[in-house]
Each structure stands twice: as C-alpha cells, then as structure tokens.
N, C-alpha and C positions, 0 to 999 in steps of 0.2 A: 756770828760768825760760822762761814761755811765748812762742814767737815773738811780736813785734810784729806790732799788725795798725794799720794807719792806718785814719785816718776823713776822708771826704773831705765836708762839707755845701756842697751845692747850694743855693745862697739868691738872690734876688730882691731889689733893695735896697726896703725898704719906704715907697716913693712914693707918695702918696696919687693916685689914680688909673692906676695903673702895676702896684699890688701885691694879689693877691688879686681879680682884676677878676672875676669870677664873683659875689664875695660883695657887690660895690658895690650892686645894687638892696637887699639885706638891711641892708648896714650902713652905707651911703656910702663914697667915695672914704678919708675920712678915718680911719672905722672901720675898712675892710678892711685899711688901711696900719696902724691899730695892733696888729689882730689877727696882723699876720704880722711883726710887730715881737716881739708875743710869741711866736710860734712859733720865729724864728730863735733867741732866747734860750733859749728853754725847751730846743729840740733842741741848743743849744751845749753848755749846760749838763749834759745825760744825756751827751753823748758825751765830754765832760771826766771825769764821775762814771764811766762805765766802765773808764776807766784800761786798755785793752787796747794804747794805742799813739799817735802823735801825731797830733793833729787841727787839719786845715786848712778854714776856711771859705771856700769858693770865691764870690765875688763878682761879681755881675752889676750893672749893667754895669761897674763897678769898684770900689773897695776905699774910697773915700774917702766913703760915705755915715754920718756921723754912728754911725748902730747899730754898722755894721760894725767902725767905730775903737774904741766902746763896748765890744764883745766881746772886743777884743783885749788891751784895757786891763784888763778884768776876770778876762777866762780866759786859761787857759793853751792857746792856739792860735795857728795863724798864719792870716794873708790872702795869698790867692792870686786873680787875676782869671779870671774865665771866658772864655774864648777865641771867636772870632764862629763862627757856626755851628749847625745846630738842637741838641735836647737831646743827641741821641746822640753828638754830636762834642765837647760841652762835656764828658760825662761821660766819653767816652774819653779827653780830655786830663787829667781827674783821675786815671783809672786809670794812665795811662802816667807820671805823676806819681811814682808810689810803688811800692813793692813789695807784699807783701799789704796789700789796700785794701778798706773799706766804703764804696759810696757811697752817699748818703743824701740827700732832700730834709728839709723844713721842717714838715711840716704835717699829721703823724700823732699826735694826742693820746694815742693809745695806747700809745706807742713809751716802754721804758722800760730803763735802761741794761743790765739782765738780758739783755733782745734781741740788744742790741748784743754783748755778752760772748757768748753764744751763738751768732752769728752767726760771731763770731771763731774759736771753736773749732771748728764748722764746716771754716770755709777753711782752718786750721790740717791739714785730712784730706784736704780737696776741694777740686777745680779751682776752685769756685764755689760761691755760696751766695745765697738771694736769699728777702726775706718778700715774699709776694705782699697783696695789695690787694684788697677784695671788689669792688673795680669793675674786675677784670681786669687792671690793670697789677701794678707793685711798687712798693714804698718804699723798699726795700733790696738791692741786686745787691753782691755783694762776688766779687773774683776774685785769684786767684796772681800772674797777669801779663796784660798787656794783650790782649783779645780783640778787635779792631774789628769783625769781623764781627756780632758782638750789637748794635752799636749802629746800625750803617750802615745805609742805606735803610729804617729803621724808622719805620712810623707812628705817632705818640706820641698820647699820649690817647685811646685809644678801648679798647674792654674787652676786645680779644684780644692787646695786647702782651704778658702774660705766657706765654699760651700761644704765640704766636712766638719768644719769648724760649727757650721748653722746646724748641720746633723747632730752634732752629739750638744750643743744647747740645749735643744728641742728633748733629747732622749733624757738630758739631766733636769729637765722643767725647770731653767732657767729662762727669768726674763733677760732680755738684752736691746739695746739701741743701738743702730750704726749709724754713722756720720755721713758726710759727704765721699764718695770714692776718690781717692789720689791715687797718684803714680810715684813710682821710683825711678831710681838709675841703678841698671844692671848692666845695659848694652850698648855698643856703639849707637845704637838708634835713639835709645834714651839721652843721651848724651847731646844729639843733634837737638832733640826736642829742648832740652833743658838751654841750649843757645838760644834758640829760637824765643823762647818765653822770656829769657833775663832780657833779649834785644828788644821783645815786644814793650814789658816794662820800662825800659829806658827811655823808647820813643813816644809811649802815652802819653798826650799832654795832662797837665795837671789841670784838674778843675779849679776855676776862680772865683772868689767872692761877687 
C-alpha cells in the first residue's frame, strides 16, 4: 500500500464581516461568508475523496463554529485549532503535527481530488511539493518533515511568495516538484472568472460512446 499522506486544510470560520473580506464589496458580508462556507465544504469533500490519508480541518479562531462542527459530523475528518501567529506559524504547526502532509487552503475552485493524489505521489518521492497559483503564491505545499525556514519571516499575500519559497527550498537543498499552476478566488475579478468557468463546464457537451 502507498505511504499515507495527511491533508491539513487551513480555514477561517465563515463569519460575516471576517471571511473573504476582499469580496465583501461584490457580495456583501453575508454573501462573502456564504461563499466561504461553500469553499470550505467543497475542499473538505475533495480532500476526503482523494483518500490518500487522514484529513484535518485546521480552524480559526477555534473549532466551535457550526460549519466546522457540521463538517466533522458529515465527513471523515478531524478538527484542530490554528495556533496564534502569522500564516507561516500556523502552517508550520499543521506540518509539525503530521508526518507526510499536504497543507492547503479552501478557495481554489479548480482543485480536484486528482491534484491531491498527484501531490501525494510527488511527496512520496521528493522532500516537498507545491501547487503554485497564478498570482505568484501557492495553494498547496507538501512536506515530508517540518521545515520552519520555509515559513518564518515570509511576507504573505504578495506576488513573490512562490519565488521566495523556491529560493528557500534551494537553500535547504531540498528536492521538490511543482504541479500545474491553479488559480484561487480573492478578488471580485476572480468571482467573475469563477462564474465563467462554471458556465463553461455546464454548457460543454458530454462525450458520447
């Protein structure tokens, strides 16, 4: 059997006014929170569908939000609380709590279970794996063991995150693989793209035998 690879999903509670704040001008506070809920549920379902190892939903600010509780009741996953600190500190905690692990967010509508399976296969061979995003960051990072240098002192949510991560991987002399670049939803423009992609999938004729 293939070596299990854990999945750590980093998620902020879908609280109106605190979730997906950059989308509030387009959706309103309630709408942005509702979209965040949909993203969390979709990501959790895909992670479980991938069936590569245990899935943990890392919750912020804690695990008591009804949506988090519902995910645990509906799906085969565990809940954990993100510690204090910046994104890097929280991601490092998720890595340190596992052996082989993929750390992911929730706002990538292009993500599939196959992406996670491919990442797991890569991590069984390399020290690290990543799925870059079109905005210069990454949606997924996988590690065989904790590497705090990859996360400490990083300036997050800027276009150079993936390139800086590559530099740090090289400095640590780690082997890594990057999978196909995906896109995530952070801005109203991304919302429009998501609508277009959804419409395209719905109107594309299915192949027949």
